[in-house]
N, C-alpha and C positions, 0 to 999 in steps of 0.2 A: 148741803151746796150743793147746785149742780155740775155734776162731773163726767156728762155727754162726750164731751169736745175731748176731755182730757182721755178718754176710755177708749175714744176715737184715733187719737193722737198714739196713746198705748200700744191698742190692738195693731196697727201699721206698723211701728217701729218693730215691736216684738216678731210680726209676722212676715217682716223684711228678712229680721235677723234669724228668724226660723226657716226662712225658704231660702238666704244664704247657707245656714250648713246641709242643707238639701243639697243645694249646688257643691259646696264642698264637700261632699261624702258620698253621697247619692247619685248623682249624677257623674260623679267621677267614677262610680261602678259601671253606669250604664257605657261607659266610653271605654272603661281601661282597656278591653279587648283588644278594642281597634288601637290605641295609642299602643299596647304593649306588642303588639303583632307588628306593628311600625305601618300600619295599612294607609292611618291617619299619624300626622305632625298634631301636636297639641292644641295651637292654632286653627286646625282646620276642623279638631273634633269640639272646640268652642262654639266656632259659628254655626257647625253642623247643631251642637246640644241649642242654642239659642234659637233656628227656625225651630227644631221638629218638637222641642219641650214645650214650645211656647202653643203650636197646635194641636200638640196633644191635652195640655189642659184646658184649652178652650174648648174643642170641640167632644173630649172625652172625660171631661176630669168632672162633672158635675154629679154622677152616677157615688162616685166613693166620697166625694165633700158631704154628702148626703149622711152616710154611715157615721163620718168621722163625727158630725154636726150632733146629730141629734139619735146614731145608734148606740151610743155607749152609755151615756149615762141619763135615766129616768127625768123626763125635763117638769113632772108635778111635783116633784122633791124642793124647785124652783120659786113656783108660780107667787109663793107669798114674800119672800126677796130675792128679786130678779140678778139682784148685783151680787149674789153670792157667784152664779154661774157667768159673770163676768169676769168678778177673780179667778175664779178656776181657770175657766179657760185664757185671763191672760198669763198666768201662771205656768198653766202647761206648755205654752208657748216659748214663755223666757226658760223654763226648765229643758225643755226638748232642744232648742237652740243652743245653752250652756252646754248642755253634753254632749251635742254634735260638735260644739267648736273643742273641746278636750279633745276627742275620740278623731278628728282630721287632724289635729297637731302630732298625736302621736301616729295617723296613718294606718289606723283601723278602721275596715269596713262595717260600720256599725247601720243599725236599719233607723232608719224614718222616723218609721211606722210603731215599729218597738218604743222611741222613746216617746212619742206621743201618746199614744195608746197607754203607755205607762203611767206616764204623766195625769193623763185626764182619770184616769181609773184610782192614783193615788190622792191625788184631791179630791174626789168626790167619795171614796170610800173612807177618808180618815176625817175629811173637813167637811162631809156632811152627814152620811151615813152607807154603811154596807149597802143595805136596800137599795141606793141612790145607784148601784150601778146594775145594768142589763148585766149580767154574768153569762148569761146563756148566748148573748153577742161575743163577748169576750173570749170566751171556748170557743166560736165557729174560727175568730180572729187567730188565737192562738193555733189551733189544728192546722189553719193556713197556715204558717210560719212553717210545720214538719212538712206540708204534704208540697209545699211550690216548691224546695228547691230539690225534694225527691222528683218530681214533675218534670221541672225543667232539665236534671242531672240524667234521668232518663229518654228526655228528647234529645237532649246533647248527643248522649254516647250512641243514640240510634242514625244520626243526623253525618255524625261521624263515621259511622260506623259504612252508613251509606257513602261516603265521600270517599272514603278508603276501597271500597268493593268496584265502583262504577267510575274511578279516576287514580286514586294514587297508587293501587297495586294491578295497575294495569300496563303494556308493553307501551300503550301512547296516552301518557298520562294529560301531555299537554292539549293534544287534539279531543281527547275524553272534557278535559275541562272547559273548554270552547262549546260542544257539544251541549253538555248537562248544565251549564251555570243557569243559561236564561230559565231551564227548568226550577231550579233550589229557587231565582229570585220571582216567579211566577206566585212559588207557595208564603214570600215574604210578603210581596205586594196583595193577594188574594185573601190573606189571615190577617194583614190589619184592616184593609178597608172592610170587610164585612161585619166586625166587630164594630169599627166607627158607625159605619152606615148602620147597623141595626140597635145600636146603643146609642152614640155620644151625639149623635144629629138630634135628635129628641129634644137635646138640649139649646139646641139653636132651632126649634119649632119644626123640623122635617118629620114626617113618620113615613116610612115604607113597608110593606108587606115583605114579608121571608122571602118569596119567589123575587122580587122587585130587586132587593137588596143583594139576593146572590147575583143578580145578573149582571150588578153594578158595580160587584169584587171583582167578579171574573172578568169584566172590560178590564179594570183597574192592574186586577194582575197581569192580564195580556199584556197593559202597554207599560208595564215596570220591566217584564222579560223581555219585551223591545228594544226597550231602551237601554237593558240591560247588553243586551246582545250586542247592539252599537256600539257602546263603550268597550266592552271585552276584542270586538274585532279592532279596534283601533289600539289596544295594548301591544306595546313595541315588546317584540320578546327577541332574547339572547342565546343563539345556541351556545354561547359560550359558557354561559353560566352552570348551565346544568353539569359541565364539569366537576365542578364543586360542589355541588348541593344537587340532586337528583330532580328538585322535584322546583328549581329558580323560579321557571318559567308558568308551574302551574302554579305557585303564589301570588303573582305577579297580578293571573286572572283573577282569584279569590279576595286580593287587594281592590279590582273593584267591585268587585260581588260586598264587600265591607264595608264600604259606603252606604250601599242602600240597608244594609242590617244595623247598623251603627244609627241612620236614623230612623233606623223602626224601632230603637231602643230606647230612643230621645225619647220619641211619640209615646211609645208604651208606657215611659216613666213619666212623662207629663201626665199622662190621662190617670195615673195610679194615684203619684207622690204628690202632686202639685197640693191634694186636698190636706197633706198632712200639715200645710199652712196656713191653706186659705180656710178649711171648716174650721177652726174655731179662731179666724179673724171673723167671719161671717155673723158667727153666732154673737162676740160680743158688739159688733155694730148694728145686729137687728135689736138684739135687747135695748140698748144701751140710746139709740135713737125711739123705739117704741114704745118701752117701760117695761115693754109684758112678755114673755116667751114666745112669739108666734109659731103655729104649726109651720105654716111653710114660709121661709125667709129668703129673698129674694136677693140671691147674687150680683152683688154690683161689681161691673167690669173691672173697674178701678180696682178693683182687690187682687183677681186674675192677673193684673198688670203687674203688680207689687210682686207678687207669686215668681213670675215670669223673670223678671228684673232680677228680683234675690239667688233664684237659681242660678243665672249666667254670670252674676257677677261671684257667686260662691266658687263657683268651678273654675270662674278664670284667675282667682286670686290664691285658690288652697287643694285645688282639687288635686295637683300633681303628687302629691304624696298616697291618696288613699291609690290613684291611677296606677303609681309604682308597685303598691302591695298586693291589688289584685291583676294589674296587667304583667306581672314581669314575676313576683314571686311563689305563686301556687304552683305552677305548672310553665314549662317554655311554652310560648303561645306564638303559631305562625298565624297568617291569614284564614288558611284553610281550618286549624281550631278556633282562632276566633270568630269564624262566619258558625260556626256551629254553636257555640257557647251563644251567642250574641239571638240566633233565629232560638235557639230554645227560651233562651229568658224572654224573649220579647212575644214569643207565644203565649207562655205560662204568664205573665205580667197581664197582658191585653184579655187573654179570658178571664183571669180575677177582677180586672176595670168592667168586664161585661157582668159579672154577679153583683158587683158591690162591694164585696169583700178586700178590705186595704190589706194587702199583703206586701211581703218586705223587697223590693227590687231586689237588695242586698243578696236576701238570702239565696234569692231566684239566680242571680249570675252566678254567687259563689258554686250554688250545686250545678248550675250548669257547665261551670270550667270544672270543677272536678269530677262530671261526665264526661268530659272531653279527656281527661287525665287516665281515670277507669280506663278509656279505651284504647290509650294506649301503654295499659300497665299500671299496680301498685306505685312502682319504682319512681314513675316519670310525675310522682306526687311529693310535695315538700311536707309532710305532717305537722313540723313544726309550726307552718305560717300559717298551717288550717287549723291547729287545737287554739293558737293566739285567736284569731277571729273568732273561735266559737265561744271559748272566756270572753270576748268583749262583748258578744251578744248575750250573753248569761246574765252580765252585771247591767246591761243596756235598760230591762225594765225596771229593774227596783231603783237603778240611778235616776230616771227620769222622774220614777214617781216619788222618791226622795224630797227630789229637788222642787217638784210640784207642792207637795205640804210644805216644806219652807216658806215658796213664792206666798202660799196662798195666804197664810197669817200672815203673810210682809203686809201685804194688799187690804187684807179684812183690817190690819190694825190702821192703816194708812188712812183706809176711805169709809171704814164704817163707824 
């Protein structure tokens, strides 16, 4: 029997389910600091996420998608029976989506990247052959799971320390917040646009030299700083507010800055994590339509659309549980602390998209929130919550793998 249409429909349904899981768990992470510090309401966070997740996935998502699709398993093992790759990728999507549903219900911020990589490795190693897995590639990805939270934690620590010395621990914190705010925004605009221009725009057919990319990024950085400066000057300050909390007006300024970092984080997340749903979908569709494993599969635009829609629905329906864990329970967040965490996490994620390594946004953001906590002293961190998060991270890889193996043999029995 010809199952081509069935495979494509299943890929779309499971891909949507997986994207929903990414929205419920991972995008909630990306927006947790903004909602947790009360810089944005949940509704505003969903709207911002919808716009910038889409843009990030569309402009910069191609590089990581290639890694998920072709970098982890050796396609030569599937040449004689391409259906094995279809069953495996369908099983991986369903397994990762199922685990994300369980974790999101519990409010655990687990890693969608862990989930899908664990699932792909599980079905390939057990269902096909241990040699079918590119273990060196898996090793690189696993290394990034350690490096990314440490890197983002260090950046967040340094950013928050600089905010403390330039703004918070000065005689005129409000005046200095208005003065230095645009410089921080320049950093956000410059960093994101540089990586997008140098790496992401190749995906839509635009190639710029390094010097051209630097000029464009400088221009966008200046524009973001000017726009932010104009918004900062429109913030209504209340002198009486500072009597209860010395930095009430300063935090209002950082509330404006967080609109930019939340957008940056959503963009960075879209560029890295949409691949977790789209990569296996694209592999299934390519093999089902062509009957062979093509070296270069074209990524249909409707596949990215399904990824984007699923992510937004997931955040809107289930995201509040994980937002509560990351945004409120690890350490007490204010807009200035949340800003430091988000700028660090976005920098780390975008750098990872640039190299094509699928890192975990969850690890990166939790690392950044911990970095901000350490800048205030170890007593500012709820270690019990952190240990629960670490435990859920350890469980994720085997959970994704075991579920994928069960689903792989189920599909093999149904369609084989």
